[in-house]
C-alpha positions in Angstrom: -144.6 127.5 3.8 -140.9 127.7 4.6 -141.1 124.7 6.9 -143.0 122.8 4.3 -140.5 123.6 1.6 -137.7 122.5 3.9 -139.3 119.2 4.4 -139.8 118.9 0.7 -136.2 119.5 -0.1 -134.9 117.2 2.6 -137.2 114.4 1.3 -135.7 114.9 -2.2 -132.2 114.6 -0.7 -132.8 111.2 0.9 -131.5 109.1 -2.1 -128.2 110.9 -1.9 -127.4 109.3 1.5 -126.4 105.7 2.0 -127.9 105.6 5.6 -130.7 107.4 7.3 -128.7 108.8 10.2 -126.5 111.1 8.1 -129.6 112.2 6.2 -131.3 113.2 9.5 -128.1 114.9 10.6 -128.1 116.9 7.3 -131.6 118.1 8.1 -130.4 119.3 11.5 -127.4 121.0 9.9 -129.7 122.9 7.4 -131.9 124.0 10.2 -128.9 125.1 12.3 -127.3 127.2 9.6 -130.7 128.8 9.0 -131.0 129.7 12.7 -130.0 133.0 14.4 -126.6 131.7 15.5 -124.1 134.5 15.7 -121.4 132.2 14.5 -121.5 128.8 12.8 -118.9 126.1 13.4 -119.0 122.4 14.3 -119.6 123.2 18.0 -122.3 125.8 17.7 -124.2 123.9 14.9 -124.1 120.7 17.0 -125.4 122.6 20.0 -128.2 124.2 18.0 -129.1 120.7 16.5 -129.5 119.3 20.0 -126.5 117.0 19.9 -124.4 116.3 23.0 -121.1 116.7 21.2 -119.9 117.8 17.7 -118.9 114.4 16.5 -122.0 113.8 14.5 -121.7 117.1 12.7 -118.0 116.4 12.0 -118.8 112.9 10.7 -121.5 114.3 8.4 -119.0 116.7 6.7 -115.9 114.5 6.7 -116.6 110.8 6.7 -120.3 109.9 6.2 -121.2 108.2 2.9 -123.3 110.5 0.8 -123.0 111.9 -2.8 -122.2 115.6 -2.4 -122.6 116.6 -6.0 -125.8 114.6 -6.5 -127.1 116.6 -3.5 -126.1 119.8 -5.3 -128.1 118.6 -8.3 -131.1 118.1 -6.1 -130.8 121.6 -4.6 -130.4 123.0 -8.2 -133.6 121.3 -9.4 -135.5 122.4 -6.3 -134.4 126.0 -6.6 -135.1 126.2 -10.4 -138.5 124.5 -10.1 -139.5 126.7 -7.2 -138.5 130.0 -8.9 -140.1 128.9 -12.2 -143.3 128.1 -10.3 -143.3 131.5 -8.7 -142.8 133.1 -12.2 -145.8 131.3 -13.6 -148.1 132.7 -10.9 -149.5 136.2 -10.6 -150.2 136.6 -14.3 -146.8 138.4 -14.9 -145.2 138.4 -18.3 -142.3 136.1 -18.7 -139.1 137.5 -17.5 -135.5 136.6 -18.4 -133.8 133.5 -17.0 -130.2 134.4 -16.4 -127.3 132.2 -15.1 -124.7 134.3 -13.3 -121.2 133.0 -12.9 -119.1 134.6 -10.1 -116.7 133.6 -7.3 -116.6 134.3 -3.6 -113.8 133.8 -1.1 -113.2 132.9 2.5 -110.2 134.0 4.6 -108.4 130.9 6.0 -105.4 130.7 8.3 -102.5 128.3 7.9 -101.7 126.0 4.9 -103.6 122.8 5.6 -107.0 123.7 4.2 -107.8 122.4 0.7 -107.4 125.2 -1.9 -105.9 127.7 0.5 -103.4 130.1 -1.0 -102.3 133.7 -0.7 -104.1 135.5 -3.5 -106.5 138.3 -4.1 -109.8 137.8 -2.1 -112.7 139.9 -3.1 -114.3 139.5 0.4 -111.4 141.6 1.9 -110.4 143.5 -1.2 -106.7 142.6 -1.0 -104.2 139.8 -1.3 -104.7 137.5 1.7 -104.7 133.8 2.7 -107.9 132.1 1.8 -110.0 129.8 -0.5 -112.1 130.7 -3.5 -115.2 129.0 -4.9 -116.9 129.6 -8.2 -120.7 129.7 -8.1 -123.6 129.7 -10.5 -126.7 131.6 -9.5 -130.1 131.2 -11.2 -131.9 134.5 -11.6 -135.6 134.9 -12.6 -136.3 138.5 -13.5 -138.6 140.2 -11.0 -139.1 136.9 -9.1 -136.0 135.8 -7.2 -132.6 134.1 -7.3 -130.6 131.4 -5.6 -127.2 129.7 -5.9 -127.5 126.4 -7.8 -123.9 125.3 -8.5 -120.4 125.5 -7.0 -116.9 124.2 -7.5 -113.9 125.1 -5.4 -110.8 126.4 -7.1 -107.7 124.3 -6.2 -104.2 125.6 -7.0 -102.0 123.5 -9.4 -99.3 123.1 -6.8 -101.6 121.3 -4.3 -102.9 118.9 -7.0 -99.3 118.0 -8.1 -98.1 117.4 -4.6 -99.1 113.9 -3.5 -98.6 114.6 0.2 -100.6 117.8 0.2 -103.3 116.1 -1.9 -103.6 113.3 0.7 -103.6 115.7 3.7 -106.3 117.9 2.1 -108.4 115.0 0.9 -108.3 115.9 -2.8 -109.9 113.4 -5.1 -107.3 111.2 -6.9 -108.8 112.2 -10.3 -108.9 115.9 -9.6 -107.3 118.0 -12.4 -106.4 121.6 -12.2 -109.1 123.9 -13.6 -109.1 127.6 -14.1 -112.0 129.6 -12.9 -113.3 129.8 -16.4 -113.1 126.0 -16.8 -114.8 125.5 -13.4 -117.6 127.7 -14.8 -117.9 125.4 -17.8 -118.1 122.4 -15.5 -121.0 124.0 -13.5 -122.8 125.2 -16.6 -122.5 121.7 -18.2 -124.2 120.2 -15.2 -126.9 122.8 -15.2 -127.6 122.6 -19.0 -127.6 118.8 -19.1 -129.8 118.9 -16.0 -132.5 120.7 -18.0 -132.0 124.3 -16.7 -133.1 126.7 -19.4 -131.2 130.0 -19.5 -131.7 133.0 -21.8 -128.3 134.4 -21.0 -125.1 133.6 -19.1 -123.6 136.6 -17.4 -120.3 137.1 -15.6 -117.6 139.6 -14.9 -114.3 140.2 -16.7 -112.7 137.0 -15.4 -115.2 134.9 -17.3 -115.6 137.3 -20.3 -111.8 136.9 -20.9 -112.1 133.0 -20.9 -112.2 132.0 -24.6 -113.1 128.4 -23.7 -116.2 129.6 -21.8 -117.4 131.7 -24.7 -116.8 128.9 -27.2 -118.6 126.4 -24.9 -121.7 128.7 -24.7 -121.7 129.3 -28.5 -121.3 125.5 -29.2 -124.4 124.8 -27.0 -126.4 127.7 -28.5 -126.4 129.5 -25.2 -126.6 133.3 -25.2 -124.3 135.3 -23.0 -123.6 138.9 -21.9 -120.1 138.8 -20.4 -118.1 141.7 -19.1 -114.8 142.3 -20.8 -111.9 144.6 -20.2 -111.2 147.9 -22.1 -108.3 146.1 -23.8 -110.5 143.3 -25.2 -110.2 143.4 -29.0 -112.9 142.7 -31.5 -113.6 143.1 -35.2 -116.5 145.4 -36.0 -119.0 145.2 -38.8 -116.9 147.6 -40.9 -114.0 145.0 -40.8 -111.7 147.1 -38.5 -110.3 145.5 -35.4 -110.2 147.7 -32.3 -110.0 147.5 -28.5 -113.1 148.4 -26.5 -111.4 151.6 -25.3 -110.6 152.6 -29.0 -114.2 151.9 -30.0 -115.4 154.6 -27.5 -112.7 157.1 -28.5 -113.2 156.7 -32.3 -116.9 155.8 -32.8 -118.9 157.0 -29.8 -117.8 160.6 -29.2 -121.2 161.8 -30.5 -123.8 162.0 -27.7 -126.5 160.9 -30.2 -124.9 157.4 -30.3 -125.9 156.8 -26.7 -129.3 156.0 -25.3 -130.4 156.6 -21.7 -132.0 153.4 -20.4 -132.6 151.8 -17.1 -130.7 148.6 -16.1 -133.7 147.6 -14.0 -135.4 148.7 -10.8 -133.4 148.8 -7.6 -134.6 149.4 -4.0 -134.4 153.1 -4.5 -135.8 153.4 -8.0 -134.6 152.8 -11.6 -130.9 152.5 -12.3 -130.2 154.8 -15.2 -127.2 154.6 -17.4 -126.2 155.6 -20.9 -125.9 152.7 -23.3 -124.5 152.0 -26.8 -124.7 148.8 -28.9 -122.4 148.1 -31.7 -122.5 145.3 -34.3 -119.4 143.2 -35.0 -118.2 141.2 -38.0 -120.4 138.3 -36.7 -124.2 138.9 -36.9 -124.6 137.1 -33.6 -122.0 139.0 -31.6 -122.4 142.6 -30.3 -120.6 145.0 -28.0 -122.8 146.6 -25.3 -121.3 149.6 -23.6 -122.6 151.0 -20.3 -121.7 154.5 -19.1 -122.4 156.0 -15.7 -124.2 159.3 -16.0 -122.4 161.0 -13.2 -118.8 159.8 -13.4 -118.6 158.6 -17.1 -117.2 155.3 -15.9 -117.4 152.7 -18.7 -118.2 149.0 -18.6 -118.0 146.7 -21.7 -120.2 143.6 -22.4 -119.4 141.1 -25.1 -122.7 139.6 -26.2 -123.7 136.5 -28.1 -127.3 136.0 -29.3 -128.0 132.5 -30.8 -129.6 131.9 -34.2 -133.4 132.2 -34.0 -133.4 134.8 -31.3 -134.0 138.5 -31.9 -131.2 140.9 -31.2 -132.7 143.6 -28.9 -130.7 146.3 -27.1 -133.4 146.4 -24.4 -133.1 142.6 -23.8 -129.3 142.7 -23.6 -129.5 145.6 -21.1 -132.0 143.7 -19.0 -129.6 140.7 -19.0 -126.6 142.9 -18.1 -128.6 144.4 -15.2 -129.4 141.0 -13.8 -125.8 140.2 -12.9 -125.9 141.9 -9.5 -128.2 139.3 -7.7 -125.4 136.9 -7.3 -123.7 139.4 -5.0 -126.9 139.5 -3.0 -126.8 135.7 -2.8 -123.3 135.8 -1.5 -124.3 138.4 1.0 -127.3 136.3 2.2 -125.3 133.1 2.1 -122.6 134.6 4.3 -124.6 136.8 6.6 -127.6 134.6 7.1 -126.4 131.0 6.6 -122.6 131.1 7.3 -121.4 130.3 3.8 -118.0 131.6 4.7 -117.9 130.1 8.2 -116.9 126.6 7.3 -114.3 125.6 9.9 -113.3 122.5 8.0 -110.2 121.7 6.0 -110.9 118.7 3.7 -112.0 119.2 0.1 -115.2 117.1 0.5 -116.1 118.8 3.9 -115.9 122.3 2.3 -118.1 121.1 -0.6 -120.6 119.5 1.8 -120.9 122.7 3.9 -121.4 124.7 0.7 -124.2 122.3 -0.5 -126.1 122.4 2.8 -125.8 126.2 3.0 -127.1 126.4 -0.6 -130.0 124.2 0.5 -130.9 126.6 3.3 -130.7 129.6 0.9 -132.8 127.8 -1.7 -135.6 127.1 0.8 -135.8 130.7 1.8 -135.4 132.1 -1.7 -138.2 129.8 -3.1 -140.5 130.6 -0.2 -140.0 134.4 -0.6 -140.6 134.1 -4.3 -143.8 132.1 -3.9 -145.1 134.5 -1.3 -144.1 137.7 -3.1 -147.5 138.6 -4.6 -149.4 138.1 -1.3 -146.9 139.9 0.9 -146.2 142.9 -1.4 -148.6 145.5 -0.3 -146.5 148.6 -1.0 -148.2 151.8 -2.0 -147.8 152.8 -5.6 -144.4 154.5 -6.2 -144.3 158.3 -6.5 -144.6 159.9 -9.9 -143.5 163.5 -9.1 -140.7 164.8 -6.9 -143.2 166.9 -4.8 -145.9 164.2 -4.3 -147.1 163.9 -0.7 -146.5 160.6 1.0 -149.3 158.0 1.1 -151.2 157.6 4.4 -150.5 153.9 4.4 -147.1 152.9 2.9 -148.0 149.2 2.9 -145.3 146.6 3.4 -142.4 145.4 1.3 -142.5 141.7 0.2 -140.8 139.1 2.3 -137.1 138.8 1.7 -134.8 135.9 2.1 -133.4 137.1 5.5 -136.9 137.7 6.8 -138.0 134.2 5.8 -134.9 132.8 7.5 -135.9 134.7 10.7 -139.4 133.3 10.6 -137.9 129.8 10.3 -135.5 130.5 13.2 -138.4 131.9 15.4 -140.1 128.5 15.4 -137.3 127.2 17.7 -137.4 130.2 20.1 -139.5 130.5 23.2 -141.2 133.8 22.2 -145.0 134.0 22.4 -146.9 133.1 19.3 -147.0 135.9 16.8 -144.1 137.8 18.4 -141.7 137.3 15.4 -144.5 138.0 12.9 -145.4 141.2 14.7 -141.8 142.5 14.6 -141.4 141.4 11.0 -144.5 143.3 9.9 -143.3 146.4 11.8 -140.0 146.3 10.0 -141.6 145.7 6.5 -143.9 148.7 7.0 -141.0 151.0 7.9 -139.0 149.6 5.0 -141.8 150.3 2.6 -142.1 153.9 3.9 -138.3 154.4 3.6 -138.3 152.9 0.1 -141.1 155.3 -1.0 -139.1 158.4 0.2 -135.9 157.1 -1.5 -137.8 156.7 -4.8 -139.2 160.3 -4.5 -135.7 161.6 -3.8 -134.4 159.7 -6.8 -137.2 161.3 -9.0 -136.0 164.7 -7.9 -132.4 163.8 -8.7 -133.2 162.2 -12.1 -135.5 165.0 -13.1 -132.8 166.2 -15.5 -130.7 163.2 -16.8 -127.4 164.5 -18.2 -126.4 163.3 -21.6 -123.0 161.7 -22.0 -120.5 164.2 -23.4 
C-alpha cells in the first residue's frame, strides 16, 4: 500500500512541475529521503537515486521550475484526505480534528544560509546558530497525524539588507513575519483549502499572539492555546487577574479540580488534575492542567465558537492532542532528514521541506489506513496483578516501520526478510507495552488529589 500511495501522491504533484524531468527527480528524492540512508545530503541522495553525480538533485532544489507552495498544498490535501479516509473506516466514533502550530529548528554554520541567526533553538535547548521553520500538523484523534504546512522564519535584518537578500535567494516581495504571523499564513492556506479543524492548538509563543487569536475568532475557528502564567484575563465575575493569581485566589480548594486523562499514551492513560473557569466572554475559557506528582501548572486559553457546546472533556482532549506535532518532528528528522538540508537558498530549503513532508505523509497515511488490520494487541490489563496474556499480539504499524518497509524494497534481502523482522519487533513492542500499562495501573491505583 505504501508504494501505491507514493505513486498516487507523485501523480498529484505532476501539475506543479513545468517539465517532466524535475518531477521524476522529485520522485527519486522522496524515495531517497525515505530510504535507510544514515545521512541525507545532495551527494548521498543522488547516489541513492541512482544518479552519477549530484547535479540533478542540486538543480531540483535550486534552479528547476516548479511551484513549491502549490506542491505543499498537494501534500496537505493528500495527507488530510488520507487521514480522514482512515477515520471513516473501522466504525469508530468521530474523533477531534486538531491543527497544531509549532516550530522546529536546524543548526547551521556560517552566515550565508537564508534565515540563519544566533537565537534559541529548541533542537539543542540553547542559543545557537541555526534556522527555524513554523509548521502546521493535522491530527486526527486515535487515527494519525502529519505535517501539512510550513513557513521559514526570516529575520528582519536579512530582508532589509538587499545584498543578503540576493545572496540568500529571498523573494523580492518577502516581508518580515513573526512566528505568530507565519502561523496565520499557514492556517489561512489550510482553511481556504477546505481543511476542517475543531481546534487550533499551540504553545505559549502562539497563545501570546493576539493577532493569531483574533484571526481564529474572526473565522469561527476554535482554539486551545497555551499561555504563560502572567497572561491576564477578565473572569465572569468581572475581575481581571493573571493566570497565576487565578490559581492562588480561586483554586486553592481541591474540590475545584477534576482528575481526568489527557488521552492514552504508549504506557497507558495520562492523568492530570484539571480546572475550567469561565471568563467575561461566554465563548472564552481558561483551562488549567496540573501535574499530579509535581504540581506543575499549564494554562490554556480556549475559544469555542457560537453553536458549539462548551465541554471540559472536549477541551481536555484537544489540549492532549498537541503532542503529536513533536512526534512528527521526531519522525521527520530521524526517518526522513527534515533537519539535514545542506542547502542555503530560501527556495531550496522550502523545497527540501516539502519533499520530506511528502515522504512523511505517505507513511502516515499508510499507517493510518492499515491500523485496524495490523493492530492485534491483547486487551490491556485491568488490574495491577493480572497475569500476562499467552499471546501479546502485535502493535499497529507505525510511520518508521512503514518507512522501513518501503526502504526494504530497494535492498537485496530475501523476500519476507524485512516483514519477518518487523513482525518480531511489533510482537515484542506489544508485550513491553502490556507490562508498562500494568505497571502504570499499580502506580495509579491511588491518584493523589491536588493540595
